[in-house]
N, C-alpha and C positions, 0 to 999 in steps of 0.2 A: 361908271364916272361923270362927274359935273366938271366945268369948266375949269373949277378953281382946285380941283384935285390932283396931284401930280401919279403919275404912274406908278409908284409904289405905295401909292393910298388905297389903291382897288383892295376890297375886304374879298374874303374868303366866299360869300356868297356869291358877290358879284363875279370872280372868277369862275365860281363852279356851274353858274348861270350860261357865261359865255361861252367855256369849254364844251358845255352841253348843245347849245346852239348851233356850235362848229361842228363839232361830232351829228350831229341830226343832220346839216346841211351835207358832209361829207355822206352819210348814210343813204340820203335821197341821190344826190348826184351819180352812188356807185349804180343804186338801181335801174336810173334811168339809163346806163351807159350799157349797150349793146354785148359788153363781154361779161355781163352780170346775169344774162338769160340764163337760167336752168338749161333751158331745153339745147342753147348752144356750146354748154360748156361740157366738157367731157373729162371727167378726173382720172387718176389712176390711185388705187387701192390695195394698198399692202395689208393683208390679216396674216398677223403672226398668231400661230397657234402653239401654244407651249404646253398645252395639257391633252392628257389623252384618257384612259382606264383610269390613271389615276384622280381627276377631276371630270368625269364627263359631260358635269353641266358649261363648264367653262369651255370645253372640246367642242362641242355641240352650238353654244352659243357665238363662237368666232365664225362657224362654218354659218349659221344662219345669217351673220351681218354680212359676209361675205355674198352669201344667196341674195339679201335685200338688195344689194349693191348691183348685182348681175340684173335680177327680177327689174328693177326699177331702171334700167340703161343708163346706168350714172356713169359709165366709165370701164375702165381696165380694170378686171381682178386678178390679184395675185395673192396666192396664200401660199406662208412658207411655214412650215412646219420645224419645231425644235425641240428639243428635251422629250418629254413624253408625247409631246402632238407627233412626233415620228411616227408614232402607230398607224396614225390614219393612212400611211403609206403604204401599208399591210394591209390586204382586201382583209384577211382572217381576222386580225384583231381590228379595226375599224368597223367591222360588221357588229363587234361587240361591245362597241362602245357607245350606251346607249343612256341618255341623261334622262333622271328622273320628272326634272322640271319641263322639259321638251319633247317628251317621247313621241307625241303624235306627230312631230316635225320627220321623223326616222330617224335611222344611226348613223352614224358616221361615216359607213360605206355609200349608204343610199343619197345621203347631202354631197359628199365629195362627186358621186356622179351626177346628180345635179348640176353642181357647177361646172363640171368638167363639160357637159352637153351644152351649158349658157356660154364658153369659152374662155372659162378661169383658167389660169396655168398655177402649177403646183411645184413647188420646191421643197427638198427636204435637206436638214443638215446632215453631211456625210456622216460626221462621226455620231451623232443620235439614232441615223438609220441602224448603224452598225448596231448602238448599245439597245436599240427597240426591236430588231427582227426584221428591219425593212430593207433587206440586201438580195441579189442576185434573184431568183426566181419569185422570193416573197416580197419584192418590191413593186408594186404596181409602176408599168412601165413610164407612164406620162408623170410620174415625180420623178424632175431632173434633182441630182445632187448638186446644191450650190450650199458654198458655205455663208457665213456673215460676211465675208466679202461684198457678195450680191445682195445682200439684205441692205449693208449702207450705202451702197451704189444706188438703190431704188427708194430709197427713203426721201431721197430730195424732192419734193414737189409732188409727194405721194400722201393722202390722208392715211391715217396708219391705225389700227386698231391691235393691240396687244392683249392676245388672251391665253 
């Protein structure tokens, strides 16, 4: 804007230039702040797995995403299984979940056990556990029965992947 221009006379191009510079300045300042350090910031990650034997590619992909977070030490990893994903809470069924695309990474049971060893926590929707045969002795004991209320309480402030 020139001295002879009034505030309403700003062109669209001038506005976009100014907005771009402001955005760039904010981005640079956030990179310089200590809170932006990836090494210092540990997040909370919730991976919701809604698929099992019905779509093994999506089931395994969800577990692989959680495993990446755990492997890189990015923060807490929570896996909540629901609908067909509740099959992952049953070791016999989880072992049979094999993705044609991600086969080299292992089956559902192998990935669940790798995640557990890295400190991930697991929950399963109670009605879904019933429907998918993940109850009593058929449910792995480290899968907690937790419903949508748990999920809704834990989404705030978390990075979420829904598979």
